[in-house]
LOMIKE-214877 format. One record per residue (C-alpha): residue number from 0; residue in one letter; chain; x negated, y negated, z. Coordinates in nm, 4 decimals, decimal comma. Each point is the difference from the previous one (the first is absolute). Layout:
# LOMIKE-214877
 resi resn chain       c1       c2       c3
  NUM    A     A        X        Y        Z
...
This chain:
# LOMIKE-214877
 resi resn chain       c1       c2       c3
    0    M     A -13,9256  -7,4072  -1,0134
    1    D     A  -0,3169  -0,0727   0,1657
    2    N     A   0,0125   0,0425   0,3819
    3    F     A  -0,2092  -0,2996   0,0497
    4    L     A   0,2358  -0,2134  -0,2138
    5    L     A   0,2916   0,1376   0,1890
    6    L     A  -0,1824  -0,1308   0,3317
    7    K     A  -0,0743  -0,3415  -0,1599
    8    L     A   0,3661  -0,0337  -0,0833
    9    N     A   0,0823  -0,0470   0,3741
   10    R     A  -0,1503  -0,3491  -0,0300
   11    T     A   0,3245  -0,1216  -0,1686
   12    V     A   0,1763   0,0918   0,3364
   13    W     A  -0,1959  -0,2474   0,2215
   14    V     A  -0,0112  -0,2464  -0,2846
   15    S     A   0,3753   0,0155  -0,0438
   16    L     A   0,0518  -0,0338   0,3806
   17    L     A  -0,2138  -0,3046   0,0025
   18    E     A   0,2166  -0,1451  -0,2874
   19    Q     A   0,3070   0,0658   0,2122
   20    R     A  -0,1728  -0,1659   0,2930
   21    K     A   0,0229   0,3173   0,2071
   22    I     A  -0,3206  -0,0922   0,1514
   23    I     A  -0,0408   0,2513   0,3036
   24    E     A   0,1065   0,2855  -0,2439
   25    A     A  -0,2517  -0,1069  -0,2518
   26    I     A  -0,2943  -0,0206   0,2230
   27    S     A   0,0878   0,3341   0,1518
   28    Y     A   0,0231   0,1623  -0,3506
   29    F     A  -0,3037  -0,1795  -0,1217
   30    E     A  -0,2014   0,1170   0,2824
   31    S     A   0,1317   0,3471  -0,0428
   32    Y     A  -0,1013  -0,0262  -0,3716
   33    Q     A  -0,3516  -0,1070   0,0862
   34    N     A  -0,0325   0,2907   0,2419
   35    S     A   0,0975   0,2431  -0,2630
   36    L     A  -0,2483  -0,1238  -0,2435
   37    M     A  -0,2745   0,0145   0,2704
   38    M     A   0,0755   0,3593   0,0851
   39    I     A  -0,0401   0,1276  -0,3619
   40    K     A  -0,3039  -0,2200  -0,0746
   41    A     A  -0,2234   0,2716   0,0829
   42    E     A   0,0761   0,1880  -0,3159
   43    N     A  -0,3047  -0,0684  -0,2177
   44    E     A   0,1768  -0,0193  -0,3388
   45    L     A   0,2463  -0,2599   0,1264
   46    K     A  -0,2410  -0,2041   0,2351
   47    D     A  -0,0460  -0,2873  -0,2388
   48    K     A   0,3435  -0,0199  -0,1097
   49    I     A   0,1218   0,0024   0,3622
   50    S     A  -0,2429  -0,2737   0,1051
   51    N     A   0,1191  -0,2169  -0,2742
   52    E     A   0,3733   0,0621   0,0917
   53    I     A  -0,0803  -0,0841   0,3670
   54    T     A  -0,1488  -0,3350  -0,1047
   55    Y     A   0,2446  -0,0740  -0,2443
   56    S     A   0,2999   0,0758   0,2037
   57    Q     A  -0,1427  -0,1924   0,2963
   58    N     A  -0,0517  -0,3051  -0,2167
   59    V     A   0,3485   0,0249  -0,1327
   60    F     A   0,1276   0,0366   0,3466
   61    L     A  -0,1953  -0,2933   0,1422
   62    G     A   0,0946  -0,2224  -0,2916
   63    Q     A   0,3686   0,0576   0,0463
   64    M     A  -0,0181  -0,0270   0,3755
   65    V     A  -0,1840  -0,3332  -0,0067
   66    L     A   0,2526  -0,1487  -0,2205
   67    I     A   0,2849   0,1343   0,2161
   68    A     A  -0,1590  -0,1060   0,3115
   69    Q     A  -0,0374  -0,3574  -0,1336
   70    E     A   0,3680   0,0037  -0,1147
   71    Y     A   0,1063   0,0875   0,3656
   72    F     A  -0,2479  -0,2510   0,1413
   73    D     A   0,1185  -0,2832  -0,2215
   74    N     A   0,3595   0,0772   0,0844
   75    E     A  -0,0980  -0,0024   0,3882
   76    D     A   0,0852   0,3804   0,0294
   77    Y     A  -0,2974   0,0351   0,2214
   78    A     A   0,1118   0,3454   0,1333
   79    N     A  -0,0034   0,1670  -0,3406
   80    A     A  -0,2905  -0,1966  -0,1125
   81    A     A  -0,1950   0,1361   0,3108
   82    I     A   0,0878   0,3596  -0,0990
   83    C     A  -0,1365  -0,0640  -0,3509
   84    Y     A  -0,3317  -0,1705   0,1400
   85    T     A  -0,0327   0,2881   0,2354
   86    A     A  -0,0071   0,2532  -0,2821
   87    I     A  -0,2370  -0,2166  -0,2194
   88    L     A  -0,2370  -0,0253   0,2834
   89    K     A  -0,0811   0,3759  -0,0037
   90    Y     A  -0,1511  -0,0437  -0,3639
   91    E     A  -0,0926  -0,3785  -0,0064
   92    Q     A  -0,1689  -0,1495   0,3057
   93    N     A  -0,1985  -0,2988  -0,1406
   94    N     A   0,2571  -0,2171  -0,1680
   95    I     A   0,0064  -0,3146   0,2391
   96    D     A   0,3188  -0,1277  -0,1671
   97    N     A   0,1854   0,3175   0,0702
   98    L     A  -0,1331   0,0142   0,3494
   99    R     A   0,1058  -0,3634   0,0807
  100    D     A   0,3642   0,0815  -0,1306
  101    Y     A  -0,0157   0,3166   0,2093
  102    I     A  -0,0918  -0,1944   0,3091
  103    T     A   0,2689  -0,2478  -0,0426
  104    C     A   0,2566   0,2949  -0,0155
  105    L     A  -0,1470   0,1482   0,3124
  106    D     A   0,0330  -0,3469   0,1628
  107    K     A   0,3641  -0,0241  -0,0934
  108    L     A   0,0495   0,3592   0,1428
  109    K     A  -0,1830  -0,1198   0,3331
  110    Q     A  -0,2652   0,2725  -0,0490
  111    Y     A  -0,2662  -0,2339   0,1256
  112    D     A  -0,2616   0,2660   0,0971
  113    L     A   0,0007   0,1385  -0,3603
  114    E     A  -0,0380  -0,3464  -0,1290
  115    L     A  -0,3148  -0,0418   0,1939
  116    G     A  -0,1381   0,3351  -0,0965
  117    L     A   0,0386  -0,0985  -0,3793
  118    F     A  -0,1606  -0,3417   0,0655
  119    E     A  -0,3057   0,1995   0,1366
  120    H     A  -0,0109   0,1843  -0,3148
  121    I     A   0,0192  -0,3258  -0,2095
  122    K     A  -0,2901  -0,1291   0,1881
  123    T     A  -0,2080   0,3055  -0,1123
  124    I     A   0,0748  -0,0675  -0,3770
  125    G     A   0,0204  -0,3758  -0,0238
  126    D     A  -0,1349  -0,1833   0,3008
  127    N     A   0,0771  -0,3529  -0,1404
  128    D     A   0,3473   0,0592  -0,1247
  129    I     A   0,1521  -0,3244   0,0965
  130    E     A   0,3659   0,0591   0,0113
  131    S     A  -0,0579   0,3212   0,1995
  132    Y     A  -0,1219  -0,2170   0,2877
  133    K     A   0,2887  -0,2179  -0,0234
  134    L     A   0,2348   0,3133   0,0304
  135    L     A  -0,2019   0,1465   0,2731
  136    S     A   0,0366  -0,3302   0,2116
  137    E     A   0,3690   0,0109  -0,0559
  138    I     A   0,0293   0,3530   0,1168
  139    F     A  -0,1963  -0,0635   0,3139
  140    A     A   0,2222  -0,3155   0,0755
  141    K     A   0,3029   0,2337  -0,0173
  142    N     A  -0,1659   0,2286   0,2303
  143    D     A  -0,0657  -0,2934   0,2501
  144    D     A  -0,3705   0,0609  -0,0479
  145    I     A  -0,0725  -0,3731  -0,0495
  146    E     A  -0,3674   0,0193   0,0595
  147    H     A  -0,0400   0,2128  -0,3234
  148    A     A   0,2703  -0,1917  -0,1827
  149    V     A  -0,2294  -0,3109   0,0450
  150    E     A  -0,3146   0,1963  -0,0898
  151    Y     A   0,1241   0,1457  -0,3199
  152    Y     A   0,1812  -0,3184  -0,1182
  153    E     A  -0,3239  -0,2055   0,0651
  154    K     A  -0,1696   0,2639  -0,2200
  155    Y     A   0,2565  -0,0380  -0,2641
  156    L     A  -0,0443  -0,3909  -0,0109
  157    S     A  -0,3779   0,0415   0,0188
  158    L     A   0,0235   0,2014  -0,3273
  159    K     A   0,2216  -0,2283  -0,1721
  160    G     A  -0,2293  -0,2912   0,0625
  161    E     A   0,0751  -0,3465   0,1414
  162    G     A   0,1091  -0,1493  -0,3300
  163    N     A   0,2502   0,2748  -0,0723
  164    I     A   0,1942  -0,0110   0,3330
  165    A     A   0,3512  -0,1196  -0,0168
  166    A     A   0,1613  -0,2143   0,2697
  167    H     A   0,2365   0,2844   0,1004
  168    E     A  -0,2961   0,2154   0,0655
  169    Y     A  -0,1525  -0,2293   0,2400
  170    N     A   0,3295  -0,0226   0,1582
  171    Q     A   0,0175   0,3657   0,0417
  172    L     A  -0,3353   0,0188   0,1666
  173    G     A   0,1089  -0,2817   0,2235
  174    C     A   0,3047   0,2188   0,1075
  175    Y     A  -0,2231   0,2917   0,0633
  176    Y     A  -0,2250  -0,1964   0,2154
  177    N     A   0,3123  -0,1432   0,2020
  178    L     A   0,1220   0,3582   0,0382
  179    L     A  -0,3354   0,0956   0,1297
  180    Y     A  -0,0234  -0,2655   0,2587
  181    T     A   0,3528   0,0406   0,1096
  182    N     A   0,0382   0,3786   0,0134
  183    K     A  -0,3607   0,0981   0,0793
  184    S     A  -0,3028  -0,2266   0,0563
  185    A     A   0,1186  -0,3343   0,1732
  186    K     A  -0,3162  -0,1511  -0,1289
  187    Y     A  -0,0388  -0,3573  -0,0869
  188    T     A  -0,2129   0,0860  -0,3079
  189    D     A   0,2903   0,1778  -0,1499
  190    I     A   0,2342  -0,2913   0,0418
  191    I     A  -0,2602  -0,2134  -0,1767
  192    K     A  -0,0484   0,2399  -0,2866
  193    S     A   0,3747   0,0255  -0,0383
  194    L     A   0,0402  -0,3945  -0,0182
  195    E     A  -0,3087  -0,0110  -0,2509
  196    N     A   0,1774   0,2192  -0,2307
  197    F     A   0,3429  -0,1792   0,0288
  198    E     A  -0,1689  -0,3126  -0,0618
  199    K     A  -0,1751   0,1196  -0,3201
  200    A     A   0,3371   0,1108  -0,1235
  201    A     A   0,1503  -0,3288   0,0877
  202    Q     A  -0,2769  -0,1831  -0,1740
  203    M     A   0,0414   0,2077  -0,3164
  204    E     A   0,3747  -0,0434  -0,0072
  205    P     A   0,0850  -0,3221   0,2164
  206    Y     A   0,3718   0,0167  -0,0979
  207    T     A   0,0557   0,3582   0,1259
  208    R     A   0,2009  -0,0210   0,3300
  209    L     A  -0,1117   0,3338   0,1406
  210    F     A  -0,3651  -0,0716  -0,0007
  211    H     A   0,0324  -0,3107   0,1889
  212    K     A   0,2373   0,1526   0,2395
  213    N     A  -0,2332   0,2802   0,0752
  214    A     A  -0,2877  -0,2490   0,0524
  215    T     A   0,2171  -0,1875   0,2531
  216    I     A   0,0622   0,3253   0,1898
  217    M     A  -0,3763   0,0755   0,0149
  218    A     A  -0,1252  -0,3518   0,0680
  219    T     A   0,2522  -0,0113   0,2981
  220    K     A  -0,1560   0,3220   0,1329
  221    A     A  -0,3515  -0,1525  -0,0538
  222    N     A   0,1096  -0,3064   0,1966
  223    A     A  -0,1010  -0,1837  -0,2991
  224    L     A   0,2739  -0,2563   0,0224
  225    F     A  -0,1471  -0,2389  -0,2705
  226    K     A   0,0014   0,2828  -0,2573
  227    C     A   0,3461   0,0922   0,1034
  228    R     A   0,1214  -0,3596  -0,0588
  229    K     A  -0,1517   0,0050  -0,3523
  230    H     A   0,1912   0,3060  -0,1104
  231    W     A   0,3221  -0,1129   0,1644
  232    D     A  -0,0279  -0,3233  -0,1939
  233    A     A  -0,0507   0,1940  -0,3222
  234    L     A   0,3122   0,1989   0,0907
  235    L     A   0,1991  -0,3086   0,0503
  236    Q     A  -0,1115  -0,1415  -0,3193
  237    I     A   0,0792   0,3164  -0,1949
  238    D     A   0,3575  -0,0425   0,1632
  239    K     A   0,0757   0,3733   0,0034
  240    M     A   0,0410   0,0507   0,3815
  241    T     A   0,1959   0,2930   0,1117
  242    N     A   0,1768   0,0023   0,3263
  243    D     A  -0,2822   0,2180   0,1341
  244    D     A  -0,2388  -0,2495  -0,1144
  245    K     A   0,1958  -0,2904   0,1673
  246    Y     A  -0,0042   0,1968   0,3385
  247    D     A  -0,3686   0,0703  -0,0228
  248    Y     A  -0,0700  -0,3683  -0,0926
  249    S     A   0,2023  -0,1250   0,3035
  250    A     A  -0,2147   0,2384   0,2216
  251    F     A  -0,3146  -0,1308  -0,1505
  252    C     A   0,1331  -0,3657   0,0666
  253    L     A   0,0713   0,0844   0,3545
  254    R     A  -0,3501   0,1562   0,0476
  255    S     A  -0,1673  -0,2971  -0,1636
  256    G     A   0,2109  -0,2487   0,1950
  257    D     A   0,2087  -0,1311  -0,2799
  258    F     A   0,3300  -0,0122   0,1927
  259    D     A   0,1967  -0,1903  -0,2624
  260    E     A  -0,0545   0,2780  -0,2758
  261    W     A   0,0558   0,2709   0,2669
  262    H     A   0,3281  -0,1618   0,0679
  263    K     A   0,0855  -0,0202  -0,3580
  264    Y     A  -0,0570   0,3793  -0,0956
  265    F     A   0,0282   0,1933   0,3248
  266    D     A   0,3806   0,0953  -0,0430
  267    S     A  -0,0999   0,1841  -0,3353
  268    R     A  -0,0643   0,2978   0,2403
  269    F     A   0,3585   0,0855  -0,0332
  270    E     A  -0,0138   0,0087  -0,3824
  271    K     A  -0,3115   0,2040  -0,0365
  272    E     A  -0,0118   0,2892  -0,2478
  273    H     A  -0,2147   0,2027   0,2253
  274    N     A   0,0425   0,0499   0,3972
  275    R     A   0,2712  -0,2508   0,0114
  276    T     A   0,0792  -0,1468   0,3481
  277    Q     A   0,3222   0,1468   0,1054
  278    Y     A   0,2793  -0,2455   0,1054
  279    P     A   0,3684   0,0580   0,0192
  280    K     A   0,2555  -0,1616  -0,2399
  281    I     A   0,1634  -0,2686   0,1841
  282    S     A   0,2804  -0,2148  -0,1601
  283    K     A  -0,0559  -0,3149   0,2139
  284    P     A  -0,2456  -0,2528  -0,1149
  285    K     A  -0,3744   0,0084   0,0805
  286    W     A  -0,1222  -0,2775   0,2467
  287    D     A  -0,2458  -0,2165  -0,2030
  288    G     A  -0,1202  -0,2049   0,2984
  289    V     A   0,1841  -0,2902  -0,1160
  290    K     A   0,3647   0,0623   0,0760
  291    D     A   0,1147  -0,1447   0,3462
  292    L     A   0,0553   0,2879   0,2108
  293    S     A   0,1240  -0,2122   0,3138
  294    K     A   0,3537   0,1522  -0,0334
  295    S     A  -0,0903   0,3316  -0,1555
  296    T     A  -0,1141   0,3417   0,0938
  297    L     A  -0,3348   0,1173  -0,1521
  298    L     A  -0,0625   0,3790  -0,0570
  299    V     A  -0,3570   0,1089   0,0162
  300    Y     A  -0,0619   0,3396  -0,1329
  301    H     A  -0,3171   0,1950   0,0527
  302    E     A  -0,2203   0,1154  -0,2778
  303    Q     A  -0,3298   0,2175  -0,0473
  304    G     A  -0,1716   0,0955   0,3146
  305    F     A   0,0482  -0,0176   0,3836
  306    G     A  -0,2986  -0,2458   0,0194
  307    D     A   0,1763  -0,2412  -0,2357
  308    T     A   0,2997  -0,0043   0,2248
  309    F     A  -0,2139  -0,0642   0,3223
  310    L     A  -0,1548  -0,3020  -0,1995
  311    M     A   0,3119  -0,1338  -0,1436
  312    W     A   0,1686   0,0128   0,3296
  313    G     A  -0,2370  -0,2907   0,1052
  314    Y     A   0,1942  -0,2305  -0,2310
  315    M     A   0,3268   0,0570   0,1927
  316    P     A  -0,0622  -0,3012   0,2339
  317    R     A   0,0047  -0,2248  -0,3048
  318    L     A   0,2973   0,1587  -0,1725
  319    V     A   0,2214  -0,0133   0,2889
  320    K     A  -0,0569  -0,3763   0,0160
  321    L     A   0,1221  -0,0216  -0,3630
  322    A     A   0,2977   0,2346   0,0023
  323    K     A   0,3234   0,0199   0,2093
  324    H     A  -0,0708   0,3750   0,0400
  325    V     A  -0,2803   0,2494  -0,1132
  326    I     A   0,0431   0,3722  -0,0584
  327    F     A  -0,2869   0,2127  -0,0462
  328    V     A   0,0242   0,3510  -0,1283
  329    V     A  -0,3200   0,2061   0,0853
  330    Q     A  -0,1194   0,3374  -0,0440
  331    D     A   0,1501   0,2321   0,2318
  332    P     A  -0,3129   0,0766   0,2162
  333    I     A  -0,0347  -0,3661   0,0611
  334    Y     A   0,3615  -0,0697   0,1117
  335    E     A  -0,0533   0,0770   0,3781
  336    L     A  -0,3062  -0,2226   0,0283
  337    L     A   0,1734  -0,3040  -0,1528
  338    K     A   0,3646   0,0341   0,0896
  339    D     A  -0,0378  -0,1937   0,3316
  340    N     A  -0,1752  -0,3231  -0,1053
  341    D     A  -0,0279  -0,3539   0,1413
  342    F     A   0,0775  -0,1639  -0,3452
  343    G     A   0,3697   0,0975  -0,0094
  344    V     A  -0,0668   0,1948  -0,3248
  345    E     A   0,2466   0,2835  -0,0726
  346    V     A  -0,1935   0,3166  -0,0740
  347    L     A   0,1536   0,2889  -0,1746
  348    P     A  -0,1647   0,3403  -0,1046
  349    A     A   0,0102   0,0701  -0,3518
  350    K     A   0,1936   0,3216   0,0455
  351    L     A   0,2928  -0,1819   0,1528
  352    A     A   0,0098  -0,3182  -0,2053
  353    N     A   0,2907   0,0120  -0,2402
  354    L     A  -0,0870  -0,2902  -0,2306
  355    N     A   0,3479   0,0098  -0,1569
  356    K     A   0,1727  -0,0685   0,3337
  357    L     A  -0,2663  -0,2203   0,1658
  358    K     A   0,0952  -0,3772   0,0287
  359    F     A  -0,2745  -0,2224  -0,1284
  360    D     A  -0,0363  -0,2884  -0,2691
  361    Y     A  -0,3519   0,0361  -0,1221
  362    H     A  -0,2640   0,2639   0,0025
  363    I     A  -0,3715   0,0253  -0,0576
  364    P     A  -0,2605   0,2742  -0,0090
  365    S     A  -0,2176  -0,0223   0,2997
  366    M     A  -0,3238  -0,0447  -0,1945
  367    S     A   0,1483  -0,2858  -0,1790
  368    I     A   0,0427  -0,2196   0,3125
  369    P     A  -0,3517  -0,1640  -0,0528
  370    I     A   0,0837  -0,0622  -0,3536
  371    A     A   0,3496  -0,1650   0,0805
  372    L     A  -0,1584  -0,2087   0,2628
  373    K     A  -0,2797  -0,1061  -0,2263
  374    L     A  -0,2786   0,0929   0,2498
  375    N     A  -0,3647  -0,0571  -0,0562
  376    R     A  -0,3142   0,0567   0,1701
  377    D     A   0,0712  -0,2729   0,2517
  378    N     A   0,3437   0,1394   0,1260
  379    I     A   0,0187   0,3630  -0,1037
  380    S     A  -0,1296   0,1397   0,3496
  381    V     A   0,2501   0,1614   0,2261
  382    G     A  -0,2301  -0,0468   0,2915
  383    E     A   0,0346   0,2956   0,2578
  384    G     A   0,1955   0,1334   0,2717
  385    Y     A   0,3449  -0,0335  -0,1574
  386    I     A   0,0987   0,3730   0,0496
  387    K     A   0,0783   0,0825   0,3585
  388    P     A  -0,0125   0,3630   0,1136
  389    N     A   0,2606   0,1429   0,2362
  390    P     A  -0,1418  -0,0486   0,3495
  391    A     A   0,1436   0,3233   0,1395
  392    L     A  -0,1678   0,2019  -0,2770
  393    V     A  -0,3155  -0,1838   0,0571
  394    K     A  -0,0022   0,1231   0,3660
  395    T     A   0,0882   0,3498  -0,1156
  396    F     A  -0,2969   0,0222  -0,2282
  397    K     A  -0,2226  -0,1640   0,2622
  398    D     A   0,1001   0,2633   0,2636
  399    K     A  -0,0538   0,2776  -0,2380
  400    Y     A  -0,3420  -0,1023  -0,1618
  401    F     A  -0,1483  -0,3236   0,0984
  402    N     A   0,0085  -0,0070   0,3886
  403    N     A  -0,3702  -0,0384   0,0232
  404    N     A  -0,2906  -0,2515   0,0254
  405    K     A  -0,1555   0,0811  -0,3235
  406    F     A  -0,0299  -0,2360  -0,3031
  407    K     A   0,2750   0,1297  -0,2364
  408    I     A  -0,0698   0,0115  -0,3707
  409    G     A   0,2802   0,1056  -0,2445
  410    I     A  -0,1064   0,1256  -0,3444
  411    S     A   0,1879   0,0395  -0,3070
  412    F     A  -0,1821   0,1292  -0,3232
  413    M     A   0,2747   0,0678  -0,2644
  414    G     A   0,3152  -0,1077  -0,0814
  415    S     A   0,0970   0,2792  -0,2321
  416    L     A  -0,0762   0,3737   0,0493
  417    S     A  -0,0078   0,0371  -0,3859
  418    G     A  -0,3128  -0,2019   0,0099
  419    N     A  -0,1295  -0,3313  -0,1194
  420    L     A  -0,3527  -0,0004  -0,1266
  421    T     A  -0,0451  -0,3886   0,0506
  422    R     A   0,1775  -0,0420   0,3481
  423    N     A   0,0026   0,3370   0,1875
  424    I     A  -0,3052   0,0714   0,2098
  425    A     A  -0,1156   0,3461   0,1051
  426    I     A   0,0022   0,0413   0,3741
  427    E     A  -0,3708   0,0786   0,0257
  428    N     A  -0,0782  -0,3634  -0,0985
  429    F     A   0,1324  -0,0877   0,3424
  430    L     A  -0,2488   0,2162   0,1885
  431    P     A  -0,2154  -0,3040   0,1118
  432    L     A   0,2723  -0,0507   0,2489
  433    D     A  -0,1091   0,3286   0,1729
  434    K     A  -0,3056  -0,1810   0,1223
  435    L     A   0,1951  -0,2623   0,1919
  436    D     A   0,0336   0,0319   0,3792
  437    N     A   0,3114  -0,0402   0,2146
  438    I     A   0,2384   0,0019  -0,2933
  439    E     A   0,3028   0,1947  -0,0986
  440    I     A   0,0856   0,0460  -0,3630
  441    Y     A   0,3616   0,0505  -0,1045
  442    S     A   0,1001   0,1123  -0,3521
  443    L     A   0,3002  -0,1963  -0,1629
  444    T     A   0,0144   0,1881  -0,3181
  445    K     A   0,2910   0,2195  -0,0491
  446    G     A  -0,0014   0,3591  -0,1253
  447    V     A  -0,3523   0,0598   0,0947
  448    D     A  -0,0833   0,3392   0,1814
  449    D     A  -0,2140  -0,0208   0,3281
  450    S     A  -0,2736   0,2233  -0,1772
  451    Q     A  -0,0954  -0,2923  -0,2184
  452    F     A  -0,1553  -0,1628   0,3075
  453    D     A  -0,2281   0,2863   0,0944
  454    C     A  -0,2906  -0,2000  -0,1333
  455    F     A   0,0301  -0,2267   0,3113
  456    K     A  -0,1960   0,1529   0,2830
  457    K     A  -0,0489  -0,2763   0,2577
  458    N     A   0,3205  -0,1984  -0,0275
  459    K     A   0,2821   0,2205  -0,0937
  460    V     A   0,2749  -0,1413  -0,2286
  461    I     A   0,3495  -0,0002   0,1615
  462    N     A   0,2572   0,0655  -0,2836
  463    I     A   0,2825  -0,2089   0,1396
  464    A     A   0,1447  -0,0441  -0,3576
  465    K     A   0,1688   0,3585   0,0567
  466    D     A   0,2345  -0,1824   0,2370
  467    F     A   0,1064  -0,2779  -0,2257
  468    N     A   0,3740   0,0667  -0,1272
  469    N     A   0,0166  -0,3617  -0,1535
  470    F     A  -0,1807  -0,3292  -0,0115
  471    A     A   0,1586  -0,0991   0,3427
  472    D     A  -0,2024   0,2814   0,1481
  473    T     A  -0,3181  -0,0974  -0,2066
  474    A     A   0,0210  -0,3657   0,1003
  475    A     A   0,0724   0,0853   0,3773
  476    A     A  -0,3194   0,2322   0,0110
  477    M     A  -0,2074  -0,2610  -0,1879
  478    A     A   0,0828  -0,2827   0,2517
  479    N     A  -0,2017   0,2012   0,2536
  480    L     A  -0,3308  -0,0159  -0,2060
  481    D     A  -0,2874  -0,2443   0,0406
  482    V     A  -0,0875   0,0065  -0,3734
  483    V     A   0,1218   0,1493  -0,3229
  484    L     A  -0,2618   0,1244  -0,2561
  485    T     A   0,1944   0,0836  -0,3108
  486    S     A  -0,0295   0,0323  -0,3872
  487    D     A   0,2279  -0,2055  -0,2296
  488    N     A   0,3398   0,1755   0,0743
  489    C     A   0,3177  -0,0802   0,1785
  490    I     A  -0,1646   0,0180   0,3485
  491    L     A  -0,2197  -0,2907  -0,0746
  492    N     A   0,3183  -0,1972  -0,0911
  493    L     A   0,1911   0,1165   0,3132
  494    A     A  -0,3012  -0,0738   0,2313
  495    G     A  -0,0336  -0,3560  -0,1484
  496    A     A   0,3800  -0,0490   0,0548
  497    L     A  -0,0181   0,1322   0,3632
  498    G     A  -0,2930  -0,2586   0,0545
  499    L     A  -0,2522   0,2756   0,0886
  500    K     A  -0,3666  -0,0664  -0,0512
  501    T     A  -0,0330   0,1879  -0,3242
  502    L     A  -0,3142   0,0861  -0,1957
  503    G     A   0,0883   0,0596  -0,3667
  504    L     A  -0,2186   0,2468  -0,2120
  505    F     A  -0,0038  -0,0930  -0,3546
  506    N     A  -0,1780   0,1641  -0,3032
  507    W     A  -0,2209  -0,2080  -0,2239
  508    H     A   0,2742  -0,0172  -0,2591
  509    Y     A   0,3187  -0,0843   0,1966
  510    E     A   0,3727  -0,0418  -0,0435
  511    F     A   0,1092  -0,3221  -0,1874
  512    R     A   0,1972  -0,1596   0,2812
  513    W     A  -0,3137  -0,0546   0,2097
  514    F     A  -0,0911  -0,3007  -0,1984
  515    D     A  -0,2650  -0,1194   0,2691
  516    L     A  -0,2012   0,2315   0,2299
  517    T     A  -0,2907  -0,2209   0,0628
  518    G     A   0,1291  -0,1598   0,3256
  519    D     A   0,0824   0,1036   0,3460
  520    N     A   0,3591   0,1296  -0,1073
  521    V     A   0,1574   0,1275  -0,3094
  522    V     A   0,2183  -0,3246  -0,0183
  523    W     A   0,3413   0,1750  -0,0124
  524    L     A  -0,0546   0,1205   0,3516
  525    T     A  -0,2121  -0,1914   0,2462
  526    S     A  -0,0893   0,2820   0,2380
  527    V     A  -0,1488   0,2280  -0,2703
  528    K     A  -0,3608  -0,0334  -0,0555
  529    P     A  -0,1425   0,1356  -0,3246
  530    F     A  -0,3065   0,2179  -0,0453
  531    V     A  -0,0748   0,0707  -0,3692
  532    N     A  -0,2408   0,2636  -0,1294
  533    D     A  -0,3064  -0,1188  -0,1610
  534    Q     A   0,0333   0,2759  -0,2582
  535    I     A   0,2825   0,2146  -0,1367
  536    N     A   0,1073   0,2619   0,2552
  537    N     A  -0,3058  -0,0955   0,2186
  538    W     A   0,2292   0,0085   0,3230
  539    S     A  -0,3007   0,0396   0,2241
  540    Y     A  -0,0849  -0,3772  -0,0701
  541    S     A   0,3395  -0,1336   0,1139
  542    I     A   0,0649   0,2480   0,2815
  543    N     A  -0,3395  -0,0657   0,1502
  544    N     A   0,0443  -0,3799  -0,0101
  545    A     A   0,3544   0,0410   0,1669
  546    I     A  -0,1460   0,2204   0,2548
  547    K     A  -0,2767  -0,2732   0,0687
  548    Y     A   0,3040  -0,2554   0,0361
  549    I     A   0,1685   0,2362   0,2609
  550    E     A  -0,3221   0,0387   0,1921
  551    N     A  -0,0247  -0,3903   0,0253
  552    M     A   0,3688  -0,0098   0,0968
  553    R     A  -0,0606   0,2182   0,3051
  554    K     A  -0,2995  -0,2138   0,1156
């Protein structure tokens, strides 16, 4: 038998292996077969025959591998499909359909760097391949490279043309711009671009809940309350509000001064699908603000943050007039501060409060107190000075840190060490304080190393927060200050509750509860004066204005 024929018969081996879906073995045998052909190609009398066999066998191999790869791909077996496409790519590198599917496989296998490499190749062979730009944007988004995700998705939409863009595609671009603003840029222009795309989507499909909801989120961030109201009205008409929607709507209503609607929907925070407010299961009835409490004990249970508890404590004088007895279960670090109070309220730390044994008739989540009392702008204020620090502790801190004749400024620049792009402030923004004369600066922020204050040269920052074991310590130390300069965190609420002169620093887009920051106080707390950024994250604006206020205080 002809030796060349004997060699060609080896083709049946890898063809059979492919038929059995023994892909790796088939690839290995095929490559070995090709190498064998190439090695004997130099023989002149067989050169043409061998060249023909090399071409033919490659075509057979590629044809079978493409079919098998597509089979795996359609069945979402991306691992085996990727093996096939890897083998195909050695011989066929310009089929964009295959390359796109290969990229999808790599994406499922989280091989993002390889995806990007393939896209660079696609750009060299088909610069205006529309779907490739869409896939590329998705990959960058998964890599948290939102800037490039936006760039390539805009390229994708540009190539499609305005008349061919679907509502969900405008919505996707709006989501990318929101991520760009939230995680990267903090630029107002990105808020507006996000909002514009959500509005386009909502205009194209006016009965799609998601598009209107997204528009409300960005309109709120843009302080465009009129647009926000328009999309909330559309959501209410569609009547497909989730519990998350209802909570967000209640927040918008408070932010825009609609107290009745805030009252109506705010309790949906306990029924949210995402980030539900935690509250214990209590068998006793919840107080609705209507039931007579003159012969009953009311249990108030804390929720959310420390600042919320300091704020809600301001309503205790009203509750003790309505109820025979009031019990307030607070977060453990707050207990020492509030346990001895002038209101006759029984205060318990959460760790020791056994709700199954505790005797009470009704309960209420702390943040629901304004709802039950049907409070509005005219009577929602808790005033100031309703929390009293321990005099002995006040003196202890005075003797240790404050026994001087300097003007004493307390600063608090973050409420969470994990970071908050809209409320936390980098310490470098407080450097204008370093130019003031005859002052002492005290840091009230827990968990901060002294080295962070090395940027101050003239007025060293004294890190007294290192001595705070609980909020009784914090309040006692703060009582020695002349003024508190703070971002929107629990220190702001505590300072206001203590009745200290407090200068609150607020970003251009601020938290929903501060429904009016245009006056001399924040309404809820009368001793807190607001200073609001003129632009997103432009803290120099609010801080410089606050420092001018401090200078006038000292005259």
